DRENZAKOL-44545 format. One record per residue (C-alpha): residue number from 1; z, x, y. Coordinates in steps of 0.02 Angstrom, whole numbers, plus 32768, in hexadecimal, padded with zeros to 4 digits. Each point is the difference from the previous one (the first is absolute). Example, Ala and Ser with C-alpha at 12.3 -4.5 7.8 and 13.67 -1.06 7.14 Angstrom:
residues 2
   seq     c3     c1     c2
     1   8186   8267   7F1F
     2   7FDF   8045   80AC
END
This chain:
residues 269
   seq     c3     c1     c2
     1   30F7   3AE2   64BB
     2   7F67   7F96   8024
     3   7F5A   8058   8019
     4   7FA9   7F87   8077
     5   7F62   8069   8014
     6   7FD0   7FF0   7F48
     7   7F6E   7F89   7FE9
     8   7FC9   802A   7F4D
     9   8061   8016   7F5F
    10   7F93   8033   7F6C
    11   8042   7FE8   7F4E
    12   7F8B   805F   7F8B
    13   8019   7FF2   7F44
    14   7F8E   808F   7FC9
    15   7FC0   809E   8052
    16   7F56   7FB6   8029
    17   8054   7F7D   806D
    18   8052   807F   8074
    19   7FBC   7FDB   80AF
    20   7FA9   8083   806B
    21   807F   8070   8055
    22   8014   8006   80BC
    23   8076   8058   8078
    24   8059   7F59   8015
    25   8025   7FEC   7F45
    26   809F   8024   7F9E
    27   802D   7FF9   7F48
    28   808E   7F86   7FDB
    29   8070   8022   7F6A
    30   80B8   7FD5   8017
    31   7FF0   7FFB   80BE
    32   80B3   8037   801F
    33   7FC9   807C   8084
    34   7F62   7FA8   8038
    35   8062   7F66   8037
    36   8092   8062   8045
    37   7FB3   802C   80A8
    38   7F6C   7FD1   806E
    39   7F55   8037   7FC2
    40   7F92   7FFF   809B
    41   7F46   7FFF   7FDF
    42   8011   7FC4   7F4C
    43   7F8E   7F6D   7FD8
    44   7FEA   7FFE   7F42
    45   8079   800D   7F6F
    46   7FBF   8024   7F52
    47   8084   7FB8   7F8B
    48   8008   8061   7F5C
    49   8075   7F86   7FA8
    50   7F75   7FAD   7F9D
    51   7FB0   809F   7FC0
    52   8069   7FF3   7F62
    53   8029   80B8   7FF0
    54   8083   8022   7F78
    55   80A2   803D   804B
    56   802C   8083   7F7D
    57   7F96   803F   7F70
    58   805A   807B   7F8D
    59   7F97   805E   7F81
    60   7FFD   80A0   7F9B
    61   7FB4   8054   809A
    62   808E   7FCD   8074
    63   801C   7F72   807B
    64   7F85   7FA9   8072
    65   8053   7FAD   8095
    66   7F95   7F7B   8053
    67   7FFB   8009   80BD
    68   8042   7F4E   800B
    69   8093   8021   7F8A
    70   80A0   7FCF   805A
    71   8092   8076   8018
    72   806D   7F87   7F9D
    73   7F89   8000   7F6C
    74   7FFE   80BE   7FFA
    75   80BE   8007   800A
    76   8010   7F86   7F6F
    77   7F81   805A   7F91
    78   8044   802F   7F54
    79   7FB3   80A8   7FDB
    80   7FED   804F   7F53
    81   8097   8065   7FC9
    82   7FA5   80A6   8007
    83   7FD2   7FEB   80B8
    84   8092   8067   803E
    85   7FC8   7FF3   80B5
    86   8004   7F41   7FFC
    87   80AB   7FF0   8057
    88   7FA8   8040   809C
    89   7FA5   7F58   800B
    90   809F   7F9E   8025
    91   8048   808B   806A
    92   7F6A   8008   8073
    93   7FF1   7F42   8007
    94   80B4   7FF4   803A
    95   7FDE   8082   8086
    96   7F92   7F80   8058
    97   8054   7FC4   809F
    98   7FF9   7F44   7FE7
    99   8051   7F6B   7FAB
   100   7FDA   7FBD   7F52
   101   7F8D   7F84   8056
   102   7F98   808F   8046
   103   7FFB   8057   7F56
   104   7FBF   7F61   7FAF
   105   7F6A   7FFC   8074
   106   7FE0   80B2   803C
   107   7F82   805E   7F95
   108   7FF2   80B1   7FC0
   109   7F52   800F   804B
   110   8039   7FBF   80A9
   111   8092   807A   8007
   112   7F8D   8091   7FD1
   113   7F74   7FD2   8079
   114   8075   7FE3   8092
   115   8039   80B3   7FE0
   116   809F   8003   8066
   117   805C   80A4   7FE1
   118   808E   7FA0   7FAB
   119   7F8C   7F9F   7F8B
   120   8057   800D   7F56
   121   7F63   7FD5   7F9D
   122   7FB2   809C   8048
   123   8092   8068   7FC2
   124   7FF1   7FB4   7F52
   125   7F44   800A   7FE9
   126   7FEF   80AF   8049
   127   8090   8041   7F95
   128   7FB3   7FB8   7F62
   129   7F54   804C   8020
   130   7FB2   7F58   8028
   131   7F46   7FEB   801D
   132   7FC1   7F74   8071
   133   7F63   7FA1   7FD0
   134   7FA9   7FCE   80A2
   135   7F74   7F80   800F
   136   7F7A   802B   807F
   137   7FA1   7F7D   8065
   138   7F5B   8035   7FAE
   139   803E   7FCA   7F53
   140   802E   80AD   7FC1
   141   80AF   8047   7FEB
   142   8058   80A5   8010
   143   80A0   8050   7FBF
   144   8080   804B   8077
   145   809A   8063   7FC6
   146   8097   7FAF   8050
   147   803D   80AB   803B
   148   7F71   7FFE   807E
   149   7FF4   7F46   8023
   150   806F   7FFE   809C
   151   7FD8   8075   8090
   152   8087   7FCA   807C
   153   8067   7F6B   803C
   154   7F95   7F65   7FDF
   155   7F68   806E   7FDE
   156   7FA5   800E   7F5A
   157   7F5B   8040   7FBD
   158   7FBD   7F4E   7FF1
   159   7F60   7FE4   8061
   160   7FDE   7F58   8057
   161   7FE2   7F7A   7F7D
   162   8045   8064   7F6E
   163   807D   7FA5   7F92
   164   8089   8044   7F90
   165   7FE8   7FAF   7F56
   166   8089   8054   7F98
   167   8063   809F   7FE2
   168   8001   8056   7F56
   169   809A   8063   7FC9
   170   7FDA   8078   7F70
   171   8069   7FFE   7F63
   172   802D   80B9   8012
   173   8057   7FDE   80A6
   174   8058   7F66   7FBE
   175   804A   8063   7F70
   176   804E   8083   8071
   177   80B6   7FFA   8034
   178   8017   7FBB   80AF
   179   8084   7FF2   8087
   180   8003   7FCB   80B6
   181   806B   800B   809C
   182   8000   7F9B   80A0
   183   8055   8019   80A8
   184   800E   7F85   8092
   185   8061   7FFE   80A1
   186   8052   7F5C   7FCB
   187   8033   7FB7   7F59
   188   7F6C   7F89   7FF7
   189   7F8A   8055   807A
   190   7F4E   803C   7FF0
   191   7FED   80A0   7F9C
   192   8009   809C   806A
   193   7FE5   806E   7F67
   194   7FC2   7FC4   7F56
   195   7FE4   8084   7F7B
   196   7FC4   7FED   7F4D
   197   8001   808E   7F81
   198   7FB9   800A   7F51
   199   800F   8086   7F7B
   200   7FD9   802A   7F4D
   201   8015   809A   7F95
   202   7F78   805E   805C
   203   7FF8   7FC1   80B3
   204   8059   7FB8   8098
   205   7FBB   7F97   808E
   206   804D   7FBC   80A0
   207   7FBA   7F78   8071
   208   8045   7FF2   80B0
   209   7FE8   7F63   8068
   210   8053   7FA5   8092
   211   803D   80A3   804E
   212   7F4D   803D   8011
   213   7F6D   7FAF   805B
   214   7F9F   7FF8   7F5D
   215   8031   8017   7F49
   216   8013   80B5   7FCA
   217   7FEC   8026   7F48
   218   803D   80A9   7FC1
   219   7FE1   8035   7F4B
   220   802D   809A   7F9B
   221   7FBD   802B   7F52
   222   80AB   8046   7FD6
   223   80AC   7FD2   8040
   224   8018   804E   80AC
   225   80A1   8050   8037
   226   8061   7F94   807B
   227   7FEB   8085   8086
   228   7F44   7FFB   7FED
   229   7FFF   7F44   800D
   230   806A   8003   809D
   231   7F97   8089   8050
   232   7F63   7F9A   7FE2
   233   8049   7F68   805A
   234   804B   806A   808B
   235   7F51   8043   8022
   236   7FB4   7F57   8029
   237   7FB0   7FFE   80AD
   238   806B   7FA8   8083
   239   7F7E   7F78   801F
   240   800C   7FC8   7F4A
   241   80B2   7FBF   8017
   242   8000   7F4A   8037
   243   8058   7FC8   809D
   244   8034   7F4C   8027
   245   809D   7F98   801B
   246   802E   800E   7F48
   247   8020   80BB   8009
   248   7FE1   809D   8066
   249   7F8E   8085   7FB4
   250   808B   8083   7FF2
   251   8071   7F88   7FA2
   252   7F72   7FC7   7F8E
   253   7FD8   80B6   7FDA
   254   80B6   8023   7FD7
   255   800F   7F67   7F8F
   256   7F5D   8027   7FA8
   257   803B   80AE   7FD3
   258   80A7   7FBC   7FC6
   259   7FB5   7F76   7F95
   260   7F7F   8076   7FB7
   261   808D   8073   7FC8
   262   8057   7F6C   7FAE
   263   7F63   7FCF   7FA2
   264   7FE4   80B3   7FC9
   265   80B1   8004   7FBB
   266   7FF0   7F58   7FA9
   267   7F5C   8025   7FA7
   268   800A   80BC   7FE8
   269   80B7   8030   8016
END
């Protein structure tokens, strides 16, 4: 979709070239959402394509995912053999509702910052204990655990003018066993429940997205009994369950409890 009200497109190459932020500005990465509907009041796009951020940087400490890394690049990443959680990359990438053309352009950072309940990059980065590195307009930066990055549908902790630079996934999380489950009302529909679980010899964690208005990350230092896991989910406040055309809250709650039980069985059974 054309954005006829745009009169300035900035293309910075380094951080010092980022233009002053205004209420009429928007960051442009892949643009798959930005150009999908009218953006009234938007006058300036700050195109991040020329910033030259590496897409994926594996190291002994873990994996750094650049905010402009595409979904397709993450899906194609060949992870080290001891990263047992690595199959979650492709699984979450395929959970994106969109064609291969969308995956080739849409970015991890864009999916995270849009923060729709069904955003699969949220499920992935929260489940793997990701930490967002955020650039502030004053030249400083701050670190935000991904478990607290999203506060609700299309709401994040980012202040005006703040920019997501990258997300770091620690090696300990990448070496855990992982599994995921997805439920939709239709075969190729938007996720109505998207759950990711990880486990090792001493712990179990479950991340719930799509069925809830924001990601919910549950962690236990020792393997919980299935009844305890189910009771925890059953105790969520009613307003936490998301409600839209892709699924009623009661059905999402039911599917979440069912999929959580399946993940518990797969990783701990």
